[in-house]
C-alpha positions as CSV (number, residue, x, y, z in Angstrom):
1,X,7.6,-12.5,-10.8
2,X,5.7,-10.0,-8.6
3,X,6.9,-6.5,-8.0
4,X,8.1,-5.5,-4.5
5,X,5.5,-3.1,-3.4
6,X,6.3,-0.7,-0.6
7,X,3.9,-0.1,2.3
8,X,4.0,3.6,1.2
9,X,2.5,2.6,-2.2
10,X,-0.2,0.5,-0.6
11,X,-1.1,3.4,1.8
12,X,-1.2,5.9,-1.0
13,X,-3.4,3.6,-3.1
14,X,-5.8,3.0,-0.2
15,X,-6.0,6.8,0.3
16,X,-6.8,7.4,-3.3
17,X,-9.4,4.7,-3.2
18,X,-11.1,6.4,-0.3
19,X,-11.1,9.7,-2.1
20,X,-12.6,8.1,-5.2
21,X,-15.4,6.6,-3.1
22,X,-15.9,10.0,-1.3
23,X,-16.1,11.7,-4.7
24,X,-18.8,9.3,-5.9
25,X,-16.6,8.0,-8.8
26,X,-16.2,4.5,-10.0
27,X,-13.1,2.6,-9.2
28,X,-9.6,2.9,-10.8
29,X,-7.3,0.0,-11.8
30,X,-3.6,0.6,-11.1
31,X,-1.5,-1.7,-13.2
32,X,2.3,-2.1,-13.0
33,X,4.2,-5.0,-14.3
34,X,2.3,-8.2,-13.5
35,X,0.6,-6.5,-10.5
36,X,-2.8,-4.9,-10.4
37,X,-4.5,-2.9,-7.6
38,X,-8.2,-1.9,-7.9
39,X,-9.0,1.1,-5.7
40,X,-12.2,3.0,-5.0
41,X,-14.7,0.3,-5.8
42,X,-18.0,0.6,-4.1
43,X,-21.5,-0.7,-4.8
44,X,-20.2,-3.5,-7.0
45,X,-19.7,-1.1,-9.9
46,X,-16.7,-2.1,-12.1
47,X,-13.8,0.3,-12.3
48,X,-14.2,3.0,-15.0
49,X,-10.5,3.5,-15.9
50,X,-7.0,2.0,-15.7
51,X,-3.7,3.8,-15.1
52,X,-0.7,1.8,-16.3
53,X,3.0,2.4,-15.6
54,X,6.0,1.3,-13.8
55,X,5.7,1.0,-10.0
56,X,7.9,4.2,-9.7
57,X,5.6,6.1,-12.1
58,X,2.5,5.1,-10.2
59,X,4.2,5.9,-6.9
60,X,5.0,9.4,-8.2
61,X,1.5,9.9,-9.4
62,X,-0.1,8.7,-6.1
63,X,2.2,10.9,-4.0
64,X,1.3,14.1,-5.9
65,X,4.7,14.5,-7.7
66,X,3.0,15.1,-11.1
67,X,1.0,18.0,-12.4
68,X,-2.1,17.5,-14.4
69,X,-0.3,17.5,-17.7
70,X,2.2,14.9,-16.6
71,X,-0.7,12.7,-15.3
72,X,-2.5,13.0,-18.6
73,X,0.6,11.9,-20.4
74,X,0.7,8.6,-18.5
75,X,-0.9,5.5,-20.0
76,X,-4.7,5.5,-19.4
77,X,-7.4,3.2,-20.5
78,X,-10.7,5.0,-20.2
79,X,-11.3,8.7,-19.3
80,X,-8.6,10.0,-16.9
81,X,-10.3,13.3,-16.2
82,X,-12.3,12.4,-13.1
83,X,-9.2,11.1,-11.5
84,X,-6.7,13.8,-12.4
85,X,-8.0,16.3,-9.8
86,X,-7.8,13.6,-7.1
87,X,-4.2,12.7,-8.0
88,X,-3.1,16.4,-8.2
89,X,-4.6,17.2,-4.8
90,X,-2.9,14.2,-3.1
């Protein structure tokens, strides 16, 4: 079963992806339930990290509702540090 993903989530994910590319970072995988979004991929480089959570957790992260400590407390695979500033400034 796939999660119902709001247009707001898709827009926020696309915005984060553009900020990742603009910052010259490798992409980020957003994983929630059985769904995955890969944002910020450029130049065929594989994503460097994964952020996992519920759709609500990721929506809150993407919309700037978390501070850097709260973002670090989420489930990350790989180094979250390059992405924390981008998420806090959203």
